[in-house]
Structures are given as structure tokens and as C-alpha cells.
N, C-alpha and C positions, 0 to 999 in steps of 0.2 A: 326792399319789400319788408312790410311789417310781419313779424313772426306769426301773429295770430292769423294772418290772412294767407299764409304760404300754402296751406292745404287747398283753399279755394282757388288760388291763382294757378295751381298745378292740375286742378281738376279738369276732366273732359267737359263737364257742364259749363265751366267758365270759358274754356277755350272755344267751344261751340258758340256761346253766347257773345263772346267778344268779337268773334269773326263775323257773325251774323249782324251784330250791331254796327260794326265798322262799314259793312257793305251797305246796310240801310242808310247810313249817314253819308254815303257816297265817297267815302275815303278822304273827306276834307274836314278840317278843323271847324267845328260848329261855331265857336265864338269868333274866329277870324272871318268866316263867310258871312256872318251877321253884320260885320263891319265893312263888307265888300272886298276883303282880302282873301285871295285863294291861297291856302296853305294846307299841305297834306296833314292829315290827322295821324297821330302815332300812338296815342294812349287812350284807352276806353276808361273814362273817369267816372267814379261814383259821386253823384251830386250830394247824396247823404253819405258822408264818409263812413267807411267801414270801421267797426270797433269790435272788441271781443264779444259784446252782447248781440250784435246784429249780423255778423259775418256768416252765420249759418242760416240766416233767414232769406229764402229765395226772393221774397218780396223787396228785399233791399239789395241783395248781392247780385241777382240775376234778372231784375226787372228793367226792361228797356226805358221805362219812365224815369228811372234813377241813373241813367247812364248818359254820357255825352262823349263824343269823339273830340279829343283835343291835340293840338300840336304840343311840343315840349314846353314852349314859352307859356302858352295859356295854362297848361297843367301846373307849371310852377307858380303862376299867379293864383290859380285856384287853391293852392296849398300855402299861399303867403310867402312864396320864395321870390 
């Protein structure tokens, strides 16, 4: 976990948002399902990556339009791993 985001990820607001988004996504990796592969989603990923200047902005950090549910493989690919 990136140090600047630690406070967000431990917050009740993020926990609630994360849980609600994962339920909305049906619990499946959105990138895999788009390819016809059924894979459980594990990580709620920020499309616009968090950084020190936007981590406190709810329009970035807690906005469903900036989130996607990913499996570990797709999350790694999203971060260039």
C-alpha cells in the first residue's frame, strides 16, 4: 500500500465504497468478463491512479466511475506488472 493512500484505505468511507462497488460489479473481474472469462474480482482498482494530490478528492477516490473490480492478474497488468 502506498503510504499516502494508507489513511484512505483504512477509512470507513473507502471500506463502504469498496464493498458497494464490488457488489455492483457482481463480484467478477470486469476485464476478464469483458473477454468472456469468469474470474472472481479481488481488488477495487482506481482507473485514475491515486497520488498525493488527488487521494483526498472524493471525485477520484470514492467515485464509482473511477473504479473497476479486477482479479489479481488484471490488477497487476493495470499497474504494468
